[in-house]
Every structure is written in structure tokens, then in C-alpha cells.
C-alpha positions in Angstrom: 110.0 -46.6 96.2 113.5 -45.5 97.2 113.9 -42.3 99.2 115.5 -39.5 97.3 118.9 -38.4 98.5 119.0 -35.1 100.5 122.1 -33.2 99.6 123.3 -31.2 102.7 125.9 -28.4 103.1 127.3 -28.1 106.7 128.2 -24.6 107.6 129.8 -24.1 111.0 133.1 -22.6 112.2 133.6 -25.5 114.7 135.5 -28.4 113.3 134.4 -30.5 116.3 130.7 -29.7 115.6 131.0 -30.5 111.9 132.6 -33.9 112.9 129.7 -34.5 115.2 127.1 -33.7 112.5 128.9 -35.9 110.0 128.7 -38.8 112.5 125.0 -38.0 113.2 124.1 -37.9 109.5 125.5 -41.4 108.9 122.4 -42.7 110.8 120.2 -41.4 108.0 121.0 -43.1 104.7 119.0 -40.6 102.7 121.1 -37.7 104.0 124.4 -37.0 102.2 126.8 -34.2 103.2 128.2 -32.8 99.9 130.4 -30.1 101.4 131.5 -28.3 104.6 132.3 -24.7 105.1 133.6 -22.8 108.1 132.7 -19.1 107.3 130.0 -17.1 105.8 131.6 -16.2 102.5 132.6 -19.9 101.8 129.0 -20.9 102.7 127.5 -18.5 100.2 130.0 -19.6 97.5 129.4 -23.3 98.1 125.6 -22.9 98.2 125.7 -21.0 94.9 128.0 -23.6 93.2 126.4 -26.8 94.5 122.7 -25.8 95.0 122.3 -28.2 98.0 118.8 -29.3 99.0 119.5 -28.2 102.6 122.0 -26.2 104.6 122.7 -26.8 108.3 123.7 -23.2 109.0 125.3 -21.7 112.2 124.6 -18.1 113.0 128.0 -17.3 114.5 130.2 -17.6 111.4 133.4 -15.6 110.9 133.1 -12.8 108.4 129.6 -12.8 107.1 127.3 -14.2 109.9 124.7 -16.9 109.2 121.8 -14.5 109.1 123.4 -12.4 106.3 124.7 -15.5 104.6 121.1 -16.9 104.5 119.9 -13.6 103.0 122.4 -13.9 100.1 122.0 -17.7 99.7 118.2 -17.2 99.1 119.1 -15.0 96.1 121.7 -17.4 94.5 120.2 -20.8 95.6 116.4 -20.0 96.0 115.4 -23.7 96.2 117.9 -24.5 98.9 116.2 -24.9 102.3 117.9 -23.4 105.3 118.0 -25.0 108.8 119.7 -23.0 111.5 121.7 -24.9 114.2 122.8 -22.5 116.9 123.6 -22.0 120.5 122.0 -18.5 120.3 118.4 -18.8 121.4 117.1 -15.2 121.9 113.6 -14.8 120.3 114.8 -11.9 118.2 117.6 -14.1 116.6 115.1 -16.9 115.9 112.8 -14.4 114.3 115.6 -12.8 112.3 116.6 -16.3 111.0 113.0 -16.9 109.9 112.8 -13.4 108.3 115.7 -14.2 106.0 114.2 -17.5 104.8 115.3 -20.0 107.4 112.5 -22.6 107.7 114.0 -24.3 110.8 115.8 -23.4 113.9 117.3 -26.1 116.2 119.3 -25.4 119.3 122.6 -27.2 119.3 121.8 -28.7 122.7 118.6 -30.3 121.2 120.2 -31.6 118.0 119.9 -35.3 118.8 116.2 -35.0 119.6 115.1 -32.3 117.2 117.2 -32.5 114.0 115.4 -35.5 112.4 112.0 -33.8 112.9 113.4 -30.5 111.7 114.8 -31.9 108.5 111.6 -33.7 107.7 109.5 -30.5 108.3 111.9 -28.1 106.5 112.1 -30.4 103.4 108.3 -30.4 103.3 108.4 -26.6 103.3 107.1 -26.4 106.9 108.5 -24.3 109.7 110.3 -26.0 112.6 111.6 -24.5 115.8 113.0 -26.4 118.7 110.2 -26.8 121.3 112.5 -25.3 124.0 112.5 -22.0 121.9 108.7 -22.0 121.3 108.2 -21.8 125.1 110.1 -18.4 125.1 108.6 -16.9 121.9 106.8 -13.6 122.7 103.1 -13.9 122.8 100.7 -11.6 120.9 99.0 -8.6 122.6 97.1 -9.5 125.7 
């Protein structure tokens, strides 16, 4: 049985980072980048128009940031899964990303190691956070 194609929207303001991701995605024949955006408003519009399976979403986008964009995307493209890729790693940011519907959070420095696992988990509806970030998550009351 052939794997179904995963339609991906890349959302990052760095042209260099998007080029890196495009090269990385080529190693996964079932992943297909259907569009790229470089700001929050464009990401919301493309997500609504194309209804991708998955968005690789940066937090630091010009205009509307990735957290707010995700909140809006969940309203117009509710079946689209959101995987945040960011250099920001503060636990409050990771939690905010989860609160707006992001199922995954991968640090950009760990992309090579974590992205394939994150995509698999997120597409299955499971939460994925880079192991480096799990080590810094606040613990419950002592």
C-alpha cells in the first residue's frame, strides 16, 4: 500500500531556512511542500486557501506572529496540523504554542534529528516536543 502524500505549507520569514527545509523534505518522498509563506497574514491566507495537511510554522513571523496565526488557522483550516519550528525555547512559548493548537514543537537546532519523528507523531494526532525542551518544562507542584 502506497503512503499517502503529506501536503505541507512552510511558514518562515527566513528565505535561507525555507531553502534548508525544502532540501530536507526531498529526503521524504511522502512529504510535498505545496506553498511557502514569509509572514503571518500570508500564512493564514494560504492555510485557508490550500487546507494543507501540515504547517511548519515559525513563531517569529512579521506582522501576525506564529502563535496568533495558528489561532486563526485553526478556525479556517481545522483539520490542518501545526508543527512549530522555532529558535525560541522558553517553556511559556512552548505552552502557548500548544494552547493554540500546535501539536508539535521542534527547536530549529534539533530539526535534523527531531523533525521526522515530530511529523509522524503530529500526523497521528500526538503531541511532540523536542527532547531538549522537555528537560526544561516546569514540573508540577512538589
